[in-house]
N, C-alpha and C positions, 0 to 999 in steps of 0.2 A: 408608139410613134405618134398616133393621133393626139394623145394627151399632151405631148411636148409641143405640138403645133398649137394646141389650144392655149397653153401657157404663154407662148410667144405672142399670140394675138391679144390675150388679156393684158399682158405687160405693155404692149404698144398702145392699147386703148387707155390703160391707166395713165401712161405718160402723156398722151394727148389730152386727156381730161385734166390732168395736173397743169399742163401748159396752158390750156384754155382758162383754167381757174386763175392762174397767175396773170394771164393777159387781161382778164376781166378786172382783177384787183387793180392792176396798174391803170387801166382805163378809168376806173372809178376814182382812184386817188388823183389822177391828172385832172379830171373834171371838178372834183371837190376843191382841190387846191386853186385851180383857175378861178372858180367861183368866189373863193375867200381871198383872192389876191396874193396867194403864196406860190413861190416857185417850186415846182416838182421836177426833179431830174432822176433818172434811173442810173445807178452806179453799177458798173461791170464788176461782178464779184470774183472774177477769175484770179486765182492765186492769193486771195485775201487771207486764207488760213495758213498759207505757206510763207508769205512775206513777213519778215520780222517787223513788228510795229515800232520797235525801238530804233533800229539802225536802217531799216528800209531795204535790206538785202534779202536775196533768196539763198539762204545758207545751205550747205551740204547736209546739215543735220535735220532739215525739215522733213515732215511726213510726206510721202509721195505715193501716187497711184491708188488703186483699189485697196491694196493691203494697208496703206497709210491712213485710210479712213477710220480705222479702229484706234489709232493713236490720238488721244485727246490732249496730251500735254507733251511739249517738246522744249528743248533748250537751244537757242540760237548759237551756232558755232562761231559766228562772227563777233557778237558782243557779249555772249554769256547770259542773256536774259532768259528766264523761264517763262513759257507761254502756255496758257490754256487756249486750245485751238479756237473755240467760239469767241472768247473775249478778244483774242488777237485779231480775228476777222472783223469784229465790231469796231475795234480801234482803227483798223486800216480803212474801213468804209467811212467812218466818221472823219478821218483825216482827208479823204478824197472830197467829202462834202465841204469841209472847212476850206480846203484849197480852192474849190470852185467859188466859194463865197469870197475868199480873199482876192481873187483876180476879177471877180464879178461875173455874174451870169447875165447874158444879154436878155432883155425883156422883149418878147415878141410884139 
């Protein structure tokens, strides 16, 4: 029982260290971009692997939940396009960035 408690504590510590590392990376990127005169914005990555980058829908055929993490390729039931999960996410994030550039990002 004590070993399980230790695993839970280590897992929480690892997550907080990872969160701190990402937070520090974002802080440094923000600082460096501001210094170089470049706009830096964080994109919410929620559903980027599940949203079809071709039609923009959340199809029924998408991978879901913890079990869906092992599914690396899927086909959209809406438009029939085959996706690699990582490439699809990258295309969706890029589209969000281009959309922000299209409407303009206010300068502080």
